[in-house]
C-alpha positions as CSV (number, residue, x, y, z in Angstrom):
1,D,22.0,-7.9,-85.9
2,G,24.1,-10.5,-87.6
3,P,27.9,-10.6,-87.6
4,I,29.8,-7.7,-88.9
5,P,29.9,-7.9,-92.7
6,E,33.5,-6.8,-92.9
7,M,34.5,-9.6,-90.5
8,H,36.9,-11.3,-93.0
9,H,38.3,-7.9,-93.8
10,Y,39.1,-7.3,-90.2
11,Y,40.4,-10.8,-89.8
12,S,42.9,-10.5,-92.6
13,K,43.9,-7.0,-91.4
14,F,44.3,-8.3,-87.9
15,M,46.4,-11.2,-88.9
16,R,48.5,-9.0,-91.2
17,E,49.2,-6.5,-88.4
18,C,49.4,-9.2,-85.8
19,P,50.5,-12.6,-87.2
20,S,50.6,-14.2,-83.8
21,G,46.8,-13.6,-83.4
22,Q,47.6,-12.0,-80.1
23,L,47.8,-8.2,-80.0
24,S,50.0,-6.8,-77.2
25,L,49.6,-3.3,-75.8
26,H,52.7,-2.3,-77.8
27,E,51.2,-3.7,-81.1
28,F,47.8,-2.1,-80.3
29,K,49.5,1.3,-80.1
30,K,51.4,0.6,-83.2
31,L,48.2,-0.4,-85.0
32,L,46.5,2.8,-84.0
33,D,49.7,4.8,-84.7
34,L,49.6,6.1,-81.1
35,Q,53.2,5.7,-80.0
36,G,54.9,8.5,-78.3
37,L,51.9,9.9,-76.5
38,D,52.3,11.8,-73.3
39,P,51.8,9.8,-70.1
40,Q,48.1,10.8,-69.9
41,G,47.5,9.5,-73.4
42,D,49.4,6.4,-72.7
43,L,47.3,5.7,-69.6
44,Y,44.1,6.1,-71.6
45,I,45.2,3.7,-74.4
46,K,46.2,1.2,-71.7
47,R,42.8,1.5,-70.2
48,V,41.1,0.9,-73.5
49,F,43.4,-2.0,-74.1
50,D,42.6,-3.5,-70.7
51,I,38.9,-3.3,-71.4
52,F,39.2,-4.9,-74.8
53,D,41.3,-7.6,-73.2
54,L,38.3,-9.5,-71.8
55,N,40.1,-12.4,-70.2
56,Q,42.8,-10.1,-68.9
57,D,45.7,-12.2,-70.3
58,G,47.6,-9.1,-71.5
59,F,46.7,-9.7,-75.2
60,I,43.8,-8.9,-77.4
61,D,42.9,-11.8,-79.5
62,F,40.7,-11.6,-82.6
63,L,37.4,-12.5,-80.8
64,E,38.1,-9.8,-78.2
65,F,38.9,-7.4,-80.9
66,I,35.7,-8.0,-82.8
67,A,33.6,-7.9,-79.6
68,A,35.1,-4.5,-78.9
69,I,34.5,-3.2,-82.4
70,N,31.0,-4.6,-82.3
71,L,30.2,-2.7,-79.1
72,V,31.7,0.5,-80.3
73,I,29.9,0.5,-83.6
74,R,26.6,-1.2,-82.7
75,G,26.3,-1.4,-79.0
76,K,23.1,-0.3,-77.3
77,I,23.6,2.9,-75.3
78,D,23.5,1.3,-71.9
79,Q,26.2,-1.2,-73.0
80,K,28.3,1.6,-74.1
81,L,27.8,3.5,-70.9
82,K,28.8,0.4,-68.9
83,W,31.9,0.3,-71.0
84,Y,32.7,4.0,-70.5
85,F,32.2,3.5,-66.8
86,K,34.7,0.7,-66.8
87,L,37.1,2.9,-68.7
88,Y,36.8,5.7,-66.1
89,D,36.9,3.4,-63.0
90,A,40.6,3.2,-63.1
91,D,41.0,1.3,-59.8
92,G,38.2,-1.0,-60.6
93,N,36.4,-0.4,-57.3
94,G,33.0,0.1,-58.9
95,C,32.9,3.9,-58.3
96,I,34.3,6.8,-60.3
97,D,35.8,9.6,-58.4
98,K,36.7,13.0,-59.6
99,K,40.4,12.2,-60.0
100,E,39.7,9.2,-62.1
101,L,37.3,11.1,-64.4
102,L,39.7,14.0,-64.6
103,S,42.7,11.9,-65.6
104,I,40.9,9.9,-68.2
105,F,39.3,13.0,-69.7
106,A,42.6,14.8,-69.9
107,A,44.0,11.7,-71.6
108,I,41.2,11.7,-74.1
109,Q,41.7,15.3,-74.8
110,A,45.4,14.6,-75.5
111,I,44.4,12.1,-78.2
112,N,41.2,13.7,-79.7
113,G,42.4,17.2,-79.6
114,Q,41.0,20.0,-77.5
115,T,37.4,20.4,-76.7
116,N,35.6,23.6,-75.6
117,M,36.0,22.9,-72.0
118,T,38.8,22.0,-69.7
119,A,39.0,18.6,-68.1
120,E,38.2,20.2,-64.8
121,E,35.1,21.9,-66.1
122,F,34.0,18.7,-67.7
123,T,34.5,16.7,-64.5
124,N,32.8,19.2,-62.3
125,M,29.8,19.5,-64.6
126,I,29.4,15.7,-64.7
127,F,29.5,15.4,-60.9
128,Q,27.2,18.4,-60.5
129,K,24.7,16.8,-62.8
130,I,24.8,13.1,-61.8
131,D,26.3,12.7,-58.4
132,V,22.9,12.4,-56.8
133,N,24.0,11.9,-53.2
134,N,27.0,14.3,-53.4
135,D,29.5,11.8,-52.0
136,G,32.0,12.7,-54.7
137,E,31.8,9.3,-56.3
138,L,29.6,7.9,-59.1
139,T,28.3,4.4,-59.0
140,L,27.5,2.6,-62.2
141,E,23.8,3.2,-61.5
142,E,24.2,6.9,-60.9
143,F,26.4,7.2,-64.0
144,I,24.0,5.4,-66.3
145,S,20.8,6.9,-65.1
146,G,22.3,10.3,-64.9
147,V,23.6,10.3,-68.4
148,E,20.5,8.7,-69.8
149,R,18.4,11.4,-68.1
150,D,20.3,14.3,-69.6
151,E,20.5,14.5,-73.4
152,D,23.2,17.1,-73.5
153,L,25.4,15.1,-71.2
154,M,24.7,12.0,-73.3
155,E,25.8,13.7,-76.4
156,L,28.9,15.1,-74.8
157,I,29.9,11.8,-73.4
158,T,29.2,9.9,-76.6
159,K,31.2,12.5,-78.6
160,S,34.1,13.0,-76.3
161,F,34.6,9.3,-75.7
162,D,33.8,8.3,-79.2
163,L,36.1,5.4,-80.0
164,S,34.9,5.2,-83.5
165,N,37.9,7.3,-84.6
166,V,40.1,4.6,-83.1
167,I,38.0,2.0,-85.0
168,K,38.3,4.1,-88.2
169,V,42.0,3.9,-87.9
170,I,41.8,0.2,-87.6
171,Q,39.4,0.0,-90.6
172,N,41.3,2.3,-92.9
173,G,44.8,1.5,-91.9
174,R,47.3,3.8,-90.2
175,R,46.8,7.5,-90.3
176,H,49.9,9.4,-91.1
177,S,48.8,12.9,-90.3
178,I,48.3,13.8,-86.7
């Protein structure tokens, strides 16, 4: 698993879009052509941004950007699941509750378009399947082992939270059709 072959391509693109070498949240949205989202969508993009921003300085630098792309494109499944978990765990307390999952899923639907279930149905199904001790919260362990145990769920999560469409936009330039 060597470095990404298109590394120099990314670099020149990154520097073209972001000459300072530091991508702010505003520039990140611009790069992905995701301005003017509803508040839910905004929230989601902000969460993605915060997770990409490894040192939490409010900017994504090139190395953070590449690390994120690498994870999304090549990450092992449990790395991805950890990442998704961080994405849902909005308050960072190490547990996901229904409200957190609901709001992030609603946001993702706003960006990726409708799926065949509502955010509520999705959330309830996930909790039904993997909240082992029924305390209304998922720990990282519950989340990872629950999803890895259940192929349908794994596919659903991977599909609905697939960030590769975000990455594609970055690879191919801005999309002009919504």
